[in-house]
N, C-alpha and C positions, 0 to 999 in steps of 0.2 A: 521540427521547430514549432509547428502550430500547437502541438500538445504542450510543449514546454512553455510557450508564451501563454497559453490558456491557463495552465496550472499556476504559473507565476502571477498572472493577473488575478486569478481567484484568491490566492493567498494575500496579495496586496490589498484587494478589496476587503477581505476579512479583517486584516490588520487595521485598515482605515476606518472600519465601522465600529471598532472598539469591542468586538466580541471577546469572549474568554480566550480564543485562539491567539490573540495578539501577544499573550504572555509566553507562548511556546516558541522559543527560538529554534528548536529542532526543525521547524517547518521551513526554514529558509536555506539551510546549507548542509553539506555532507551527505546528500542523498542522490541516488541515481533515479532518474525518471524514465524507466524503460518504456519505449514505444510499444503500443499494442498489448499492454499487460493489464489483466483483470484478475479478480480473485473470487472464489466462492466461499463465503463464511457459512459454516454449519451452525444452526441455532440449536438450542437445547432440545427442542421438539423434533429434531431430525430434518427440518426444512433447511434449504440453502438460500442465501441472500447474495446477489451479485454486488461486488464492490469494485469500484474503479481504483486502480493503483495510482496514487499520486507520487509516491516516492518510497524508496527502500534503501536501508543501510544494512550493515552486517548484523544489526540487532533489532531494528525498528521498521515496521511497515506502516506507511501512511495511506489511508484509503478514504473514499467518499461513497456513501450509500444513500438510497432514497428513504430507508427506514432505519431507526436506530438499533444496532445490534446490542445484545446484552453484554455488559462487561464480564470478563472472566475467561477461563480456558475454552478454546475452540479449535477445531480443525480448519485450516485455511488451505484451499487448493489454488495455487497460483497458476495462471495460464499466460502464455505469451506467444503471439504470432510472430514468426521469424520471416526472414526473406524467403522468397520462392514458395510461399504458402506453407512452409513447415510450421508446426506448432509444438510447443513443449509445455508440459504440465508437471507440477511438483507440489506434493502435499506436505505441509509443515504444521506442527503443533504451535499454537500462538496463544497469547493472553491479551485480550482486548483491555486496555488500560483506561482509555478516555474516549468518549463520544460526545460531541457537542453540535448544536445546530450550526449550519454554515453561516447564517447571519440574517438580519432583517431583510425581508423582501426576496429571499432566496430559499428554495426548498432543498432539503437534503441534510445530511449529517456528515461530519468529517471526524475521523478518529485515528487512533494509532494503537498498534499492538506490538508487543515484544515477542520475538521468536528466537529459537535456537535450532540450528541444523542438528538432525539426529545422527548423522554419519558424515564421514569425510566425502563420500560420494555425493550426498545431498549438498554439502558445503560447496563442492566443486560446481555442481549444476547451478546453484544460486549465484555464485560468483560469475560463472560463464554466461548464463542466460538472463539473469535479472539485475545483477550489479554491473554488468558490462565491463567486467575486469578481464584483462588478458591474463589467462591462467597458464603458467608454464610449470610443469612438474619439476621438482628439484630432487 
C-alpha cells in the first residue's frame, strides 16, 4: 500500500505542477503496480540503467529513472521480488517512446515504453508475476 500511495502521490504532484505528463491519461488507470518490481534498461553503449517500475499493462511499461534513457529500441530486464525471498527476472524487447523530467523541484525522469511478449511462455510469466493476473490454462 505504501508503494501504491507513493506512486499515486507522485503522479498527482506531476499533474498538479502542469508538466507535460499531465496530458498522458495512461498514467492514471489500467495498470498494475507490482510490488518489489524494478527493471534494467540497456543503453546503446551496453551499459545498464536501473528503472523503478511504476506501472505495467499488457502493452506499456511506466518507469522512473535518475538519468534520461535514449528513446528507441532497448532490452529491458524486469525483476520482481516475490514472497518468501524468491525472485523472478524476465527480459523483454521494448521501445522507449517518451521520457520527460518528473517536474520542477524533483530530480529524475519518468517515461514509458511499449513492449510485446516474444512467446506464450513469456506472456504467461508477465501475466502471472508482473500483471498480477490469475492465470488459468484453458
